[in-house]
Every structure is written in structure tokens, then in C-alpha cells.
N, C-alpha and C positions, 0 to 999 in steps of 0.2 A: 555419542552426542556430536562428535566432530562431523560425522557424516550428515546428521540432521542440519547442522549449521551451514554446511556446504550446500545442501539441497535448498535451504532457505535463501542462501546467497544467490543461487542461480534463479530461483523464483522471483526474488526481488529485482534482480537485474533485468529479467524478462519483463516484469511489470513496469519498471521504469522505462524500458525501451518501447513498450507497447503504447505509451503515451504519445509517441510520434504519430500514431494513427488517429488519435482522438479528433483532430480537426476534420478529417475526412469521414470518420465513422459517425460523428454527431452533426455533420453538416454545419460546422461552425462558420463557414463563409456566409451563409444565409442567416443562420441563427444569431450570430454576433453582430451582424450589420445593424440590427435594431438597437444595439446598446450605444451609449455615448462612447467617445474615443477613449476616455480614461477607463471606463468599465471593460471595454473590449480588450484594451492592452493589459489591464490587470489580470484578466482571465487568462490571456496567453502567457504572460510572464509568470504568474503563479503556477500555472500548469507545468511550465518548463522547469521551475525550481522544485516542485513536488517530484516530478519525474527524475530530476537529477539527484535529489536527496534519497529517493527510494533506490535508485541505481547504486549510489555510493554506499548505502546501508548494505546492499547485497554484496558489493565488492568487499566491504569490511568483513562480512561473515565468511566469504569465500577465502579471503587472504589471511585472516587472523582468528580462526576458530579456537585455537588453543589459548590464545590470550584472552578471548572473551570468556572462556570457561575457567581459566585458572588464576586470573588476577582480580584484585579488588576493583580496579578501574573497569576491567572487562565486564564484571558482574554488574557493576553500577550502570554501565552503558546498556547492557542487555536488559536490565530492569526498566530503564527509561524507554527503550524501544518496545518492550512488552506493554508498558502503560500506554504508549502511543497507539499500538495496534489494538489494545483492549478498548480504548476510546473509539477507535475507528470501527470496531465491531459493534459497539453500542450505536454509533451513528448510522450503521447499516439499517438499523431498525427504527430510529427516531428521526433521522435526517432525510429519508426517502419515503415518499408516500407509497403505500401498498398498491395504489392505483397504477403505479408505473410497472408493476410486475404481476399482480394477481390476475389469473385467468389467461396469461400469455406464456406459452411454452418456453420460448427462448429467454424471455426476461425473467421468468421464475427460475429457470436453470442458472442464469447468471447470478441472480440474487442468492440462491442456495450455494453456488460455487464461492461467492465472496464471503458469505457467512462462514463457510468451512475454512477458507483461506485465512481470514482475519482471526478466526479461532485458533487455527494451527499456529500462526505466527505469534499470537499472544501467548499461547501455551509454551512454545519453545523458548521464547525470550524470558518469560517469567520464571520458568524452570531453571534456565541458566542463571538468571539474576539471583535466585534464591539459593542456587547450588553452592 
């Protein structure tokens, strides 16, 4: 399970880092120009902090897998993270319209990839939390 937590750590650090590309990938310069200043800045600031939190969760898994597995606090933290990603998995289905991905090869592949990723993360962290 230590190896699994280290794999999860690397994946989360990569996911956090990939957020740097979001403004370019999703054409935020043009898309966010339509928003009010407060909404535009909230979008950017919240995205930064989500990316930072995901990166730091990955760093936690990479640096302290034994503590996550063997201490009461580590198991509680893991369960909390498992609940977080379980809710994220649910949101993948109810927060995004199927019109965004159905019938589109790349978008459907991305949807399936994230369903698998959120399911994997949920499973690992809940398993550690219950362990």
C-alpha cells in the first residue's frame, strides 16, 4: 500500500501542476473577459488554491505514506481525502452535462479517465482510512 500511496502522490502532484495549463487550454483570456472582475478573479484564485491543495495532498502521500497508513491521524486524514474524492466522483456525473462529452471522442475519453481516476483515489484513501 505504500507504493500505491506514492503513486497517488505523484498523480496528485501532476494533477495540481497541470492546472497551470488551464487558462491556455480553456481559453480563459477570452472566456473570462465576459465575467465581472470579482467573478473572474475568484475563478483564477480558486483554481490556484485547488491546484495548490491537490499538489500538497500529493506531496503528503509521497512523503508520509507510512504515517497515513499506521497512525490514527493518518487514517482520519485519509478517510477525509477519500470522502473528498468520492464527492468529486459523484460530481463528475451530476455536475457536468453529458452534452459536454457524449459523442465526442476526446471528451468522452477524458470523462472516462476522470471517472477512473476519482474512483481510484476514492478507493485508495477510503481503504487506508478504514485500515
